[in-house]
N, CA, C and O of each residue as an XYZ file, in Angstrom:
644
protein
N     -89.621   -126.430      8.453
C     -89.506   -127.169      9.509
C     -91.158   -127.519      9.919
O     -91.364   -127.936     11.059
N     -92.352   -127.340      8.954
C     -93.330   -126.975      9.578
C     -93.999   -126.060      9.362
O     -95.079   -126.384      8.868
N     -93.808   -124.628      9.561
C     -94.290   -123.595      9.351
C     -94.874   -123.696      8.729
O     -94.738   -124.739      8.090
N     -96.265   -122.596      8.233
C     -97.437   -122.480      7.723
C     -97.991   -120.883      7.786
O     -98.640   -120.551      6.795
N     -97.861   -120.139      8.545
C     -97.827   -119.173      8.508
C     -96.432   -117.832      8.731
O     -95.665   -117.852      9.693
N     -96.399   -117.120      7.984
C     -95.251   -116.494      7.848
C     -95.417   -114.860      8.046
O     -95.639   -114.406      6.923
N     -95.400   -113.917      8.910
C     -94.590   -112.456      9.261
C     -93.578   -111.675      8.617
O     -92.779   -111.099      9.355
N     -93.469   -111.555      7.450
C     -92.058   -110.768      7.834
C     -91.759   -109.256      7.334
O     -91.682   -108.831      6.181
N     -91.614   -108.573      8.581
C     -92.057   -107.394      9.001
C     -90.630   -106.582      8.460
O     -89.440   -106.868      8.592
N     -91.214   -105.628      7.904
C     -89.498   -104.858      6.413
C     -89.309   -103.360      7.529
O     -90.234   -102.939      8.223
N     -88.668   -103.075      7.508
C     -87.672   -102.179      7.884
C     -87.771   -101.178      8.152
O     -88.073   -100.649      7.082
N     -87.720   -100.016      9.278
C     -89.103    -98.859      9.320
C     -87.876    -98.325      9.025
O     -86.803    -98.920      8.925
N     -88.164    -96.917      8.865
C     -87.613    -95.018      8.673
C     -86.470    -94.607      9.614
O     -86.311    -93.635     10.352
N     -85.377    -96.211      9.191
C     -84.472    -95.473      9.442
C     -83.353    -94.303      9.264
O     -82.287    -93.956      9.773
N     -84.068    -93.984      8.435
C     -83.251    -92.271      8.019
C     -84.302    -91.360      9.378
O     -83.853    -90.362      9.942
N     -85.082    -91.687      9.559
C     -85.326    -91.048     10.452
C     -85.376    -91.118     12.244
O     -86.230    -90.656     13.001
N     -84.051    -91.919     12.573
C     -84.248    -92.033     14.024
C     -83.654    -90.792     14.591
O     -82.955    -90.165     13.794
N     -83.752    -90.383     15.577
C     -83.460    -89.732     16.307
C     -80.991    -89.470     16.205
O     -80.146    -88.626     16.507
N     -81.066    -90.844     15.599
C     -79.779    -91.654     15.629
C     -78.910    -90.876     14.255
O     -77.708    -90.618     14.195
N     -79.624    -90.706     13.565
C     -79.480    -91.124     11.975
C     -79.533    -89.023     11.725
O     -78.697    -88.385     11.085
N     -80.630    -88.498     12.380
C     -81.198    -87.428     12.162
C     -79.640    -85.797     12.316
O     -79.249    -84.882     11.592
N     -79.139    -86.628     14.417
C     -78.176    -86.315     14.771
C     -76.970    -86.188     13.662
O     -76.269    -85.224     13.354
N     -77.005    -87.556     13.177
C     -75.706    -87.064     12.692
C     -75.075    -86.953     11.615
O     -73.924    -87.249     11.293
N     -75.948    -86.490     11.066
C     -76.571    -85.962      9.880
C     -76.692    -83.673      9.416
O     -76.696    -82.846      8.505
N     -76.769    -83.879     11.087
C     -76.821    -82.488     11.482
C     -78.377    -82.405     10.619
O     -78.110    -82.995      9.573
N     -79.366    -82.116     10.562
C     -80.295    -82.934      9.866
C     -81.656    -81.155     10.712
O     -81.295    -80.435     11.644
N     -82.250    -81.095     10.386
C     -83.432    -80.106     11.056
C     -84.464    -80.330     11.771
O     -85.152    -81.260     11.351
N     -84.721    -79.971     12.427
C     -85.843    -80.541     13.235
C     -87.147    -81.126     11.796
O     -87.809    -80.367     11.088
N     -87.148    -82.607     11.763
C     -89.081    -82.855     11.272
C     -88.295    -83.153     10.091
O     -89.103    -83.068      9.166
N     -87.452    -83.377      9.740
C     -86.412    -84.374      9.034
C     -86.260    -85.013      8.098
O     -86.473    -84.293      7.123
N     -85.995    -86.030      7.796
C     -85.055    -87.574      7.798
C     -83.607    -87.534      6.089
O     -83.631    -86.962      4.999
N     -82.951    -88.142      6.536
C     -82.358    -88.688      5.949
C     -83.047    -89.304      4.595
O     -83.766    -90.284      4.788
N     -82.905    -88.824      3.202
C     -84.062    -89.285      2.274
C     -82.592    -90.412      1.662
O     -83.047    -91.421      1.124
N     -81.622    -90.389      1.670
C     -80.700    -91.815      1.022
C     -80.665    -92.727      2.254
O     -80.548    -93.928      2.011
N     -80.724    -92.460      3.163
C     -80.956    -93.739      4.077
C     -82.194    -94.058      3.897
O     -82.627    -95.210      3.897
N     -83.000    -92.785      3.688
C     -84.966    -94.122      4.016
C     -85.111    -94.634      2.439
O     -86.032    -95.421      2.220
N     -84.073    -94.151      1.079
C     -84.409    -94.583     -0.150
C     -84.272    -96.218     -0.523
O     -84.838    -97.196     -1.011
N     -82.205    -95.346      0.554
C     -81.946    -97.494      0.952
C     -83.310    -98.504      1.408
O     -83.880    -99.374      0.749
N     -83.592    -97.960      2.933
C     -84.335    -98.706      2.656
C     -85.948    -98.782      2.512
O     -86.419    -99.041      3.619
N     -87.129    -98.621      1.353
C     -87.329    -98.540      1.102
C     -86.834    -99.408     -0.610
O     -87.721    -99.791     -1.373
N     -85.581    -99.556     -0.893
C     -85.473   -100.303     -2.063
C     -85.849   -101.595     -1.168
O     -86.923   -102.166     -1.360
N     -85.087   -101.968     -0.346
C     -84.974   -103.342      0.236
C     -85.997   -104.007      0.494
O     -86.126   -105.187      0.169
N     -87.130   -103.114      1.311
C     -88.633   -103.608      1.362
C     -89.606   -103.682      0.677
O     -90.677   -104.191      1.008
N     -89.245   -103.000     -0.726
C     -89.550   -103.755     -2.177
C     -88.992   -104.557     -2.365
O     -89.806   -105.478     -2.436
N     -87.872   -105.004     -2.552
C     -87.467   -106.206     -2.792
C     -87.490   -107.527     -2.200
O     -87.299   -108.607     -2.758
N     -87.804   -107.232     -0.747
C     -88.563   -108.046      0.344
C     -90.393   -108.785      0.018
O     -91.207   -109.648      0.348
N     -90.277   -108.298     -0.353
C     -91.897   -108.261     -0.450
C     -92.436   -108.481     -1.765
O     -93.641   -108.708     -1.874
N     -91.653   -108.440     -2.828
C     -91.357   -109.114     -4.840
C     -91.033   -111.008     -3.911
O     -91.653   -112.035     -4.187
N     -90.117   -110.892     -3.049
C     -89.898   -111.802     -2.838
C     -90.571   -112.520     -2.098
O     -91.130   -113.502     -2.586
N     -90.669   -112.292     -1.045
C     -92.512   -112.871     -0.068
C     -93.605   -113.666     -0.917
O     -94.010   -114.828     -0.888
N     -93.929   -112.464     -1.739
C     -95.356   -112.873     -3.269
C     -94.904   -113.930     -4.089
O     -95.686   -114.845     -4.349
N     -93.692   -113.933     -4.557
C     -92.916   -115.466     -5.360
C     -93.400   -116.476     -4.538
O     -94.300   -117.249     -4.869
N     -92.617   -116.486     -3.102
C     -92.633   -117.769     -1.870
C     -94.273   -118.134     -2.194
O     -94.988   -119.121     -2.369
N     -94.397   -116.085     -2.134
C     -96.240   -117.637     -1.705
C     -96.637   -117.753     -3.200
O     -97.786   -118.195     -3.187
N     -96.367   -117.628     -4.069
C     -96.832   -118.549     -6.377
C     -96.472   -119.358     -5.399
O     -97.316   -119.724     -4.582
N     -94.810   -119.881     -5.297
C     -94.189   -121.083     -5.201
C     -94.965   -121.815     -4.274
O     -95.762   -122.714     -4.540
N     -94.774   -121.521     -3.560
C     -95.478   -122.516     -2.114
C     -96.601   -123.164     -2.648
O     -96.467   -124.381     -2.782
N     -97.910   -122.568     -3.064
C     -99.263   -122.390     -2.802
C    -100.120   -122.582     -1.455
O    -100.026   -121.787     -0.519
N    -100.704   -123.361     -1.443
C    -101.682   -123.317      0.433
C    -100.214   -124.169      1.180
O    -100.511   -124.685      2.257
N     -98.941   -124.345      0.821
C     -98.400   -125.106      1.906
C     -97.965   -124.397      3.082
O     -97.994   -124.864      4.220
N     -97.539   -123.188      2.740
C     -96.812   -121.829      3.976
C     -97.732   -120.492      2.844
O     -97.510   -120.167      1.677
N     -98.334   -120.209      3.419
C     -98.317   -118.402      3.435
C     -97.099   -117.235      3.890
O     -96.597   -117.327      5.010
N     -96.805   -116.487      3.239
C     -96.088   -115.372      3.576
C     -96.631   -114.402      3.945
O     -97.621   -114.503      3.221
N     -96.895   -112.988      4.828
C     -97.284   -111.577      4.821
C     -96.263   -110.656      4.660
O     -95.217   -111.027      5.194
N     -96.229   -109.983      4.313
C     -94.930   -108.567      4.142
C     -96.193   -107.585      5.576
O     -97.408   -107.731      5.710
N     -95.403   -106.832      6.238
C     -96.283   -105.697      7.291
C     -95.520   -105.052      7.027
O     -94.375   -105.485      7.155
N     -95.735   -103.496      6.451
C     -94.968   -102.177      5.892
C     -95.267   -101.538      7.444
O     -96.206   -100.755      7.589
N     -94.570   -101.853      8.372
C     -93.887   -100.977      9.261
C     -93.355    -99.468      8.631
O     -93.154    -98.398      9.206
N     -93.235    -99.814      7.381
C     -91.810    -97.983      7.466
C     -93.038    -97.241      6.271
O     -92.651    -96.948      5.139
N     -94.331    -97.032      6.649
C     -95.422    -97.248      5.457
C     -95.754    -96.183      6.664
O     -95.422    -95.000      6.737
N     -96.624    -97.092      7.719
C     -97.133    -96.698      8.998
C     -96.165    -95.905     10.162
O     -96.512    -95.068     10.996
N     -95.185    -96.331      9.970
C     -94.357    -95.149     11.254
C     -94.711    -93.841     10.314
O     -95.407    -92.913     10.725
N     -94.196    -93.892      9.139
C     -93.927    -92.245      8.183
C     -95.414    -92.318      8.791
O     -95.319    -92.211     10.014
N     -96.473    -92.430      8.473
C     -97.381    -91.559      9.217
C     -97.558    -91.764     10.219
O     -98.718    -91.630     10.610
N     -96.626    -92.150     11.080
C     -97.232    -91.198     12.655
C     -96.228    -89.866     13.160
O     -96.243    -88.987     14.022
N     -95.365    -90.327     12.038
C     -94.000    -89.042     11.669
C     -94.691    -88.135     11.405
O     -94.568    -87.050     11.974
N     -95.602    -88.374     10.454
C     -96.607    -86.816      9.560
C     -97.472    -86.509      9.994
O     -97.966    -85.465      9.568
N     -98.141    -87.234     11.077
C     -99.521    -86.941     11.609
C     -99.427    -87.046     13.309
O    -100.338    -87.555     13.962
N     -98.675    -86.707     13.688
C     -97.604    -87.187     14.672
C     -99.089    -85.998     16.661
O     -99.056    -86.282     17.859
N     -99.607    -85.353     16.242
C    -100.522    -84.442     16.544
C    -101.045    -85.789     17.069
O    -100.902    -86.633     17.955
N    -101.815    -85.427     15.852
C    -103.469    -86.680     15.405
C    -103.053    -88.203     15.706
O    -103.490    -89.122     15.014
N    -101.991    -88.449     17.015
C    -101.809    -90.027     17.066
C    -102.000    -89.385     18.863
O    -102.643    -89.853     19.802
N    -101.003    -87.975     18.746
C    -101.546    -87.717     20.601
C    -100.876    -88.003     21.447
O    -100.946    -88.327     22.632
N     -99.604    -87.718     20.075
C     -97.832    -87.387     20.404
C     -97.682    -85.582     20.194
O     -98.245    -84.753     19.479
N     -96.657    -85.542     21.190
C     -96.165    -83.706     21.022
C     -95.367    -83.507     20.937
O     -94.927    -82.396     21.232
N     -94.254    -85.027     20.203
C     -93.198    -84.382     20.255
C     -92.508    -85.427     19.356
O     -92.046    -86.356     20.018
N     -92.266    -85.552     17.694
C     -91.622    -86.686     16.563
C     -90.634    -86.799     16.051
O     -90.486    -87.377     14.974
N     -89.553    -86.160     16.854
C     -88.606    -86.088     16.225
C     -87.512    -86.286     17.861
O     -86.440    -86.677     17.399
N     -87.413    -86.231     18.769
C     -86.662    -86.489     19.714
C     -86.800    -87.480     20.182
O     -87.706    -88.104     19.630
N     -85.965    -88.412     21.620
C     -86.267    -89.203     21.968
C     -86.362    -88.816     23.516
O     -85.627    -87.976     24.035
N     -87.582    -89.689     24.344
C     -87.321    -89.216     25.221
C     -86.382    -89.606     26.858
O     -86.620    -89.131     27.969
N     -85.333    -90.586     26.480
C     -84.202    -91.298     26.821
C     -83.500    -90.457     26.265
O     -84.035    -89.693     25.461
N     -82.401    -90.384     26.483
C     -81.216    -90.428     25.709
C     -80.702    -89.463     25.564
O     -79.490    -89.280     25.452
N     -81.924    -88.350     25.534
C     -81.093    -86.268     25.001
C     -80.821    -86.844     23.193
O     -80.806    -87.818     22.440
N     -80.720    -86.011     23.256
C     -80.574    -85.919     21.061
C     -79.428    -85.775     20.012
O     -79.430    -85.879     18.786
N     -77.956    -85.361     21.374
C     -77.001    -85.922     20.937
C     -75.822    -86.613     21.906
O     -75.779    -86.375     23.113
N     -74.748    -87.611     21.145
C     -74.270    -88.069     21.718
C     -73.503    -88.594     23.126
O     -72.885    -87.754     23.779
N     -73.538    -89.582     23.449
C     -73.332    -90.734     23.480
C     -74.589    -91.313     23.666
O     -74.768    -92.531     23.676
N     -75.628    -90.317     23.842
C     -77.889    -91.250     22.880
C     -77.626    -92.884     24.354
O     -77.668    -94.109     24.250
N     -77.406    -92.030     25.392
C     -77.177    -93.432     26.220
C     -78.427    -93.145     27.390
O     -78.684    -91.983     27.704
N     -79.282    -94.461     28.087
C     -80.500    -93.887     29.075
C     -79.386    -94.083     30.134
O     -78.631    -94.983     29.768
N     -79.078    -93.616     31.162
C     -79.112    -93.921     32.781
C     -79.902    -93.991     33.497
O     -80.721    -93.074     33.565
N     -80.017    -95.388     34.545
C     -81.338    -95.850     34.825
C     -80.883    -94.363     36.590
O     -80.471    -93.206     36.677
N     -81.152    -95.036     37.180
C     -81.719    -93.438     38.245
C     -80.913    -94.530     39.892
O     -81.160    -95.589     40.468
N     -80.076    -93.579     39.985
C     -79.119    -94.687     41.142
C     -78.453    -95.291     40.642
O     -78.346    -96.428     41.101
N     -77.554    -94.915     39.349
C     -76.579    -95.827     38.161
C     -75.606    -94.378     39.030
O     -75.700    -93.159     39.177
N     -74.709    -95.506     39.411
C     -73.571    -94.554     39.999
C     -72.477    -93.927     38.843
O     -71.692    -93.068     39.246
N     -72.427    -94.274     37.661
C     -71.650    -94.046     36.817
C     -72.159    -92.829     36.014
O     -71.349    -92.140     35.394
N     -74.020    -92.428     36.006
C     -74.452    -91.564     35.612
C     -74.033    -89.918     35.571
O     -74.595    -89.286     36.466
N     -73.495    -89.426     35.037
C     -73.717    -88.367     34.676
C     -74.745    -87.083     35.135
O     -74.754    -86.008     35.735
N     -75.588    -88.026     34.393
C     -77.379    -86.815     33.664
C     -78.073    -87.402     33.471
O     -77.330    -88.153     32.839
N     -79.195    -87.976     33.388
C     -80.603    -89.066     33.076
C     -81.066    -88.356     32.502
O     -81.920    -87.665     33.057
N     -80.822    -88.175     31.362
C     -82.034    -87.361     30.096
C     -83.197    -88.377     30.252
O     -83.151    -89.074     29.237
N     -83.646    -88.559     30.598
C     -85.754    -88.853     30.730
C     -86.617    -87.182     30.293
O     -86.212    -86.030     30.455
N     -87.695    -87.618     29.805
C     -89.275    -86.836     29.860
C     -89.375    -87.836     30.452
O     -88.930    -88.980     30.536
N     -90.778    -86.463     31.273
C     -91.248    -86.592     32.394
C     -92.748    -87.387     32.395
O     -93.458    -87.826     33.300
N     -92.948    -87.319     29.907
C     -94.017    -87.992     30.328
C     -93.594    -88.938     29.287
O     -92.438    -89.106     29.675
N     -93.649    -89.315     28.754
C     -93.529    -90.965     27.692
C     -94.225    -91.302     26.456
O     -93.810    -91.753     25.388
N     -95.779    -90.863     27.000
C     -96.539    -91.409     26.115
C     -96.754    -90.285     25.261
O     -97.695    -90.472     24.490
N     -96.015    -88.837     25.112
C     -96.208    -87.502     24.642
C     -94.680    -87.853     23.588
O     -94.005    -86.830     23.475
N     -94.385    -88.454     23.224
C     -92.773    -89.257     22.402
C     -93.381    -89.961     21.383
O     -94.360    -90.656     21.653
N     -92.924    -89.889     20.162
C     -92.833    -90.969     19.192
C     -91.939    -91.915     20.304
O     -92.293    -92.721     21.164
N     -90.172    -91.253     19.709
C     -88.949    -91.712     20.405
C     -88.806    -92.169     21.605
O     -89.021    -91.232     22.373
N     -88.460    -93.478     22.394
C     -88.156    -93.478     23.262
C     -86.393    -92.843     23.239
O     -86.116    -91.688     23.562
N     -85.523    -93.711     22.863
C     -84.129    -93.324     22.730
C     -83.953    -92.582     21.215
O     -84.598    -91.774     20.547
N     -82.649    -93.369     21.074
C     -82.536    -92.884     20.414
C     -82.143    -93.363     18.721
O     -81.426    -93.065     17.766
N     -83.544    -94.635     19.327
C     -83.348    -95.903     17.961
C     -84.492    -95.855     17.950
O     -84.976    -95.634     16.840
N     -85.200    -95.978     18.796
C     -86.639    -97.114     19.272
C     -88.227    -96.319     19.072
O     -88.066    -95.099     19.124
N     -88.819    -96.476     18.986
C     -90.214    -95.453     19.080
C     -90.965    -96.178     20.815
O     -90.875    -97.266     21.383
N     -91.399    -95.364     21.006
C     -91.771    -95.533     22.710
C     -92.858    -96.703     22.620
O     -93.318    -96.988     21.514
N     -93.257    -97.354     23.714
C     -94.154    -98.098     23.608
C     -95.978    -97.509     23.708
O     -96.848    -98.092     24.353
N     -96.136    -96.515     23.064
C     -97.571    -95.973     22.424
C     -97.276    -96.091     21.047
O     -98.261    -96.199     20.317
N     -95.975    -96.099     20.421
C     -95.954    -95.669     19.221
C     -95.614    -97.359     18.402
O     -95.742    -97.908     17.308
N     -95.232    -97.579     19.472
C     -95.487    -99.120     18.454
C     -96.730    -99.905     18.938
O     -96.856   -100.802     18.104
N     -97.556   -100.007     19.714
C     -98.739   -100.025     20.129
C     -99.609   -100.030     18.899
O    -100.522   -100.793     18.583
N     -98.896    -98.584     18.050
C     -99.720    -98.735     16.854
C     -99.704    -98.781     15.888
O    -100.789    -98.629     15.327
N     -98.910    -98.935     15.337
C     -97.356    -99.675     14.559
C     -98.758   -101.173     14.709
O     -99.844   -101.239     14.133
N     -98.407   -101.719     15.255
C     -98.861   -103.087     15.964
C    -100.084   -103.259     15.750
O    -100.336   -104.346     15.231
N    -101.579   -102.122     16.099
C    -102.375   -102.132     15.260
C    -103.420   -102.141     13.777
O    -104.431   -102.409     13.127
N    -101.541   -101.345     14.084
C    -101.973   -101.301     12.052
C    -101.914   -102.841     11.394
O    -102.563   -103.473     10.560
N    -100.743   -103.074     12.266
C    -100.554   -104.185     11.427
C    -101.500   -105.354     10.962
O    -101.868   -105.554      9.805
N    -101.825   -106.085     12.074
C    -103.100   -106.681     13.055
C    -104.147   -106.388     12.088
O    -104.036   -107.022     11.039
N    -105.083   -105.635     12.165
C    -105.892   -104.826     11.148
C    -105.760   -104.203     10.270
O    -106.906   -104.081      9.838
N    -105.024   -103.597      9.551
C    -104.712   -102.371      8.184
C    -105.466   -103.031      6.863
O    -106.472   -103.721      6.697
N    -104.745   -102.623      6.261
C    -105.740   -102.701      4.945
C    -104.707   -103.627      3.962
O    -103.671   -103.512      4.616
N    -104.464   -104.205      3.164
C    -103.656   -104.476      2.217
C    -101.757   -103.632      2.014
O    -100.664   -104.181      2.152
N    -102.152   -101.890      1.585
C    -101.104   -101.255      1.971
C     -99.820   -101.192      3.223
O     -98.663   -100.783      3.119
N    -100.605   -101.814      4.498
C     -99.719   -102.084      5.065
C     -99.558   -102.962      5.076
O     -98.424   -103.046      4.603
N    -100.217   -104.871      5.529
C     -99.595   -106.158      5.376
C    -100.631   -106.605      4.122
O    -101.843   -106.396      4.064
N     -99.561   -107.452      2.898
C     -99.539   -107.498      2.143
C     -98.949   -109.378      2.064
O     -97.836   -109.599      2.542
N     -99.755   -110.595      1.458
C    -101.761   -109.729      0.710
C    -103.115   -109.831      1.510
O    -104.265   -109.991      1.100
N    -102.596   -109.684      2.817
C    -103.774   -109.057      4.447
C    -103.032   -109.418      5.385
O    -102.009   -110.101      5.426
N    -103.752   -108.801      6.281
C    -103.941   -108.305      7.459
C    -102.826   -109.864      7.972
O    -102.539   -110.912      7.394
N    -102.448   -109.225      9.428
C    -102.358   -110.147     10.818
C    -103.141   -110.734     10.593
O    -103.018   -111.593      9.719
N    -104.949   -110.462     11.628
C    -105.503   -110.653     12.023
C    -106.100   -111.628     10.455
O    -106.452   -112.758     10.793
N    -106.185   -111.488      9.599
C    -106.755   -112.401      8.645
C    -106.267   -113.274      8.011
O    -106.901   -114.000      7.245
N    -105.538   -113.315      8.145
C    -104.229   -114.926      8.743
C    -104.109   -115.832      9.719
O    -103.895   -117.043      9.760
N    -104.337   -114.788     10.670
C    -104.889   -115.921     12.480
C    -106.383   -116.224     11.515
O    -107.222   -116.750     12.246
N    -106.639   -116.124     10.800
C    -108.049   -116.439     10.935
C    -108.272   -117.716      9.405
O    -109.203   -118.498      9.215
N    -107.187   -117.508      8.667
C    -107.227   -118.200      7.407
C    -107.198   -119.930      7.764
O    -107.572   -120.248      8.893
N    -106.987   -120.457      7.307
C    -107.193   -122.429      7.425
C    -106.107   -123.188      6.996
O    -106.159   -124.417      7.038
């Protein structure tokens, strides 16, 4: 359809999200190795496919693989270096079912488990990173090296003709 520059973001470490940690009864700071192994295998094959497409398409189209998995794992492993105080609990919704964030004033809400300082948490809810974590991920994907965005970063993709 005419697209020439495409960014395909790999799947992040779903074995580390609070939902998976809680259902697998994993201790604090631990991730599901089984889930993450499946994700890593998928991302590896995706990167190979995009590399093959780059070779087959030549200069007509460029595919960039954005490695969100490794960027997010770095955040989890070094969360204090990134300014976070909590790397495994969600800011909103609690660590155990039903994992739901209630809005203030919701007539059906029995309790609202919302942290006081969102910027100190890696996870917003049982599934998603906070805005602060997403900004770190985005910056790495835009300006990172080939281990983060392959065959080059998103800024380089933007600047190429």
